[in-house]
N, C-alpha and C positions, 0 to 999 in steps of 0.2 A: 562808878562814875556819872558824873553830870551830864543831860544830856539837855541841848542848848533848846530844843524844842521839845515840846512833852512828847510822848512816843505817840499815844492814838492821833493827835495831829499829824504827826510826820510819816505816821503809816496811813492815816486817810490820805495826804498831797500824794503819797510816794506807792508803799507797798499797794494799797488797796486801788490803785489806781482811780483816786476818785479826780473831779476836772483841776486844774490848774488856775493860776492868775491869770484873767485875760479870756479866756478861753471860754466861759458861762455866760449863758443869759438870765434872767432873773431868776427863773425854775429851778437853776441849781446842777443844768444840764447843759452840756455843750452847745454854743450855737454852733446853727450849720453857712452861717456867713462869713465870707472873710476865707482865708488861710486856704495853698495848695494838696495837690493829692499825698501829701507827707502831714498834712493836716489833719485831714481827716482821713488817712491811714491808722492816726496815732488815736484819735478820736474813737473809731471801731473798738481798736484794741483796747480802750481803756473801757470802752461802755462792754463788753464782752469780760474783761476781767471783773469787773461787781458784778455782771449778772453770775457767771461760775465762780464767786464765790459765793453769793446767795442759796443756787439750786443745785451745782451742783455737774459735772458731766452727763449722768444720767437723764438729768430733766432738762437741761439747756436746748433750747430749739435757737431758729436763725430770726424766725419772729422776734422772740424775746430779747436778742441781742440788737438788731434793728432798733426796736422802741428805744431800748435804750441807749442806744446810740443819734436817734431823732435819723436815722433815714432808710431808705428804702432797703428789703432784700435783693434787687435787684444792682443795687452800690455794694452789699457786699461781698456778693460772687464777684464783682467788677474787680474789685480790690484784692480778693484772696484766693478767688477761681470755684473753692467748696468749704463747707464747714466743717470737714474735719484741719481742711490748711487754717484755716481761723482759728480757731482754737489750739492748736497746736501753738502759731504764733504772739496769740493773747497767753497763754500761760509762760514761754518763753520770756516773755517781755514784763510781764509782773515778776519771776521771781528772778530777772536782769536786775529790777527794780531793788527787790528784797535783799538780794545780794549785795547791790551797790550801797545799801543804808547799813549792811552790818562790815562790811569795807570800812564804809568811812569811821566809825565808829573806833573799830580796831586801828585804825591808821590816825588815831587822833594820841596813843600810847605811847608814851616816848621809849617802852622795852618789849622786846619780844612776848617774856611773861606779863608786862602789862594789858596788850594789844589782849592775848588768852585770856584774862580777865574781865575786859572791856565787852569780848566777846562773847563769854558765859553771861553777865550782866543785860548783855542787851537780848541774846536768845529768851532770856526769864521776860524783859519785857513782850516782847514779841507775843510769848505763850501765853502775858495776861491776858493780851486783848486778841488772841484765839485765832491768828490770819491762816495758821497752815493748811488750811485742809486743801486749798490745788494742789501743791505737795503731795496733800495723800491721796487727792480723787487721780493723782497724776497717776501714782503708785497700785492704784489700784486697777486703773488701765490698762498698765505695762503686764499686767498676770494676763490678760488677753489680745492687745496689741504691742506690733514688735516694734511699732514708730513708737506707741508711747513708754515702751519699754527704753529706749536708746537716750530720750530725751530723759527719764528718770536717770537714770546712769551717769550721762552727764549734769546732773543738779548737784549729784553725789560725789563727782567727782570733782565737779568744782568745789565745793565746800570741803575735803578731803583735801586741795588746793593749799586752800587760804591756811589750814593748820600746816600745812607742809612746808609753805614761805616761811610760816615764824620759828618752826624749827631750824631751817637753813638759817635766819636772820639771826638766833640765837646761838648758834653753830659759830658762825662769822665771827662771832664777837667773843670766842672763847669758853663758850656755856656747851655743857657736856647734858649726854640724856643719859637715862637710869640702863644697867648693864640687860642688854638685850631687845634696848628698844630701839626702833628706828623710827625717821620723820612719816615713814609710809602707815607704822603701825599703830605707832602714836597717834595719826589723825584718821586712819582706821576704827580705833578704839572710841576717839571722843566724838565722830559723828553718828555711829552707831549707837553709844550711850545717848548722844543726845534725841536724836531722833525719836527713842526709844522715850523718852521721858516727855518728850511733845503730845507723843501718838497717844500716853494715858491719859495727859490733861487734857487734850480734847476730849478724849469721853470720862474724864471725872470732875473734870473743873476744880480742881483741887489745888489754886493757889501755893498751898505751903505746903503741901508737899512735891511739890511741884520746885519748888526755889531750896528745899531742903535738898534733893534728888538732885538736883545740877550742880548746890554749891558741894556734893561727895565730888563729882565729877569732877567739877574743877581744883579740888585740892589736891585729889587722885591724880591727875593730867600736871598739873606745876611740881607736883614731887617726881614725878616719871621727868622733867623737865630739870630738876634738878636746881625749879628755882625756888628757894625756900624764903624767897622775901618778894611781896609784892610791888605794887606801885608806890604804895606811899607808906614803904620802909618796913611795914610790919608780918612776921611770919606768918604763911598759911599752912605749915604742914605740919 
């Protein structure tokens, strides 16, 4: 799949929450002038996302976020009330943007099988830029905090839901699944397998092994979808 904007540039604009056009000063940080409360809130969320991606939940401080956002700590508390509320909202904002990018890539495909392939290709690009730290930081926090557990469960439910949506489209068009496979089991398998592969990549940084493993899961998922042909008409089994 060819993506119009190079992934790293797109990631910097969307996933990693870099400042967007018209909202930055000459330093590359957001300008404090102009805009209302909604703009200031988004400014803080994006700054928190950048800081979290750099240092993680264990090392993040409100002082670090305020400096990144170009505001004082009182402003953080005014908009979010507490550090925990700010971090939760910042993570939710970042992961929502990531989900949107993935949906955009998959939505451009003409068929459910093509969308599944597009999803795997996009995930491979994401892995090479290594932006998954926020999600895994959330998973680690989920082991100790009930609120983080609920957030993590919602993230994975969203990704499983995306696969299940593809399965429903596939079935609506007369497609079938392999015997014993349901939309829910295929979604759980695909998300779990991909998650493990991306976690390994964060540790090893081995792009080739990650690509190979993702390709194996992709081909297996397509075979379970009984989709022998991909978007380009070539056989993938």
